[in-house]
N, C-alpha and C positions, 0 to 999 in steps of 0.2 A: 504494500500500500504506500503510495506517495504521501510523504509527510509535509506539513507546512514548515517552512524555514523561518525562524524568528530573525528579526533584523535589529540592528542598532537603532535606537538607544535602549533596547530591552535590557533591564538590569541583570537578568539571568546570565547574559553573555560575559559579565564582569565578575561573576562569583566563581569560587573554586568548586569544581565538580567532585562528586563523591567517588571513592574507590568501589569497584565492583567486587563483591565477595563471593557471589554464587553465579555461575553461568547456567542459567535455566532457560526454559523455552521462551520466556518473555525477553531475555537478552538476545537470544538467537533471532527472534522475530524482529526486534528493534534493529539489529544489524542488517537483516535482509531489507527491511523497510528503508533504512538509511541508504543502502546501496541503490535501491530503486529510485529514491529521491535524487541522489547524486548523479546517477547515470542518465536520468531523464530530466535534469535541470533545464527548464525551458526559458529562462530569462536571458540566456546568452546563446550564441550560435553553437557553442560546444557544451557538452555536459561538464559537470564538475570533475575535479581531480581527487578531492578528499572532502570529507565532512565529519564534523565532531557531533557527538550525541547532543551536546548543549545547543547546537544550532537548530535542532528540531524540538527544543524545549525540554530535553531530558538531561539533567545535570549529573551525568555519570561519566567516568573516564573511559571513553571508547571512541575510536575513530575508524572510519571506513575509507580505504584508499583504493583508487582505481588501479587495476592491473590487467591490461589488455592481454597479457600472456597467460593468465590463469583461466581455468575452466569457466568460472562464473563471472569473470571480469573485475573482481575486486578481492581484497583481503581485509581482515579486521584486526585491529590492535585493541586489546583490553588492558587498562592500567599501564599504558606505555611510559617508559622512563628513558631518558638519555643517559647512557652509562659510559659512553666513550665519545670523545670528540675527534675531529680531524683537522689537520692544518690545511687541507685542500679547500680552495675557495671556488664556489660555483655561484653564478649570478643569473637571475631570471626574473621576468615580470610575474607578479602574482596578484590575484584578486581574492575576494571572499564573498560567498553567497549571502552572508549576514551583513555585509557592508557593500551593497550594490553600487556599481558605477565608480568604484574606487580601486585603482590598481597602483602598484608600486614595485620598484626594483628591490629585490631581496637577495 
């Protein structure tokens, strides 16, 4: 099911999301719905590249990332953490479905 994407200035977007402690059917369904929302994002010419649960109004630590090489077109990260950095620099333009019409070099 396609979900509604919340947009700035919704205060939920600035709160810390909760850690997921149990991966049950509701979390699996949320991931699938987030993927459908991201892959079918219709406010741009292209679909989204990634979406966080908070962007669909669910403040939990989960993100869905597009992966055209996988069977279903995406993969899911639950409670992701950055554990190692890299000195390699990469630059690209990026936008956010929760902050429409704003793009920046990252």
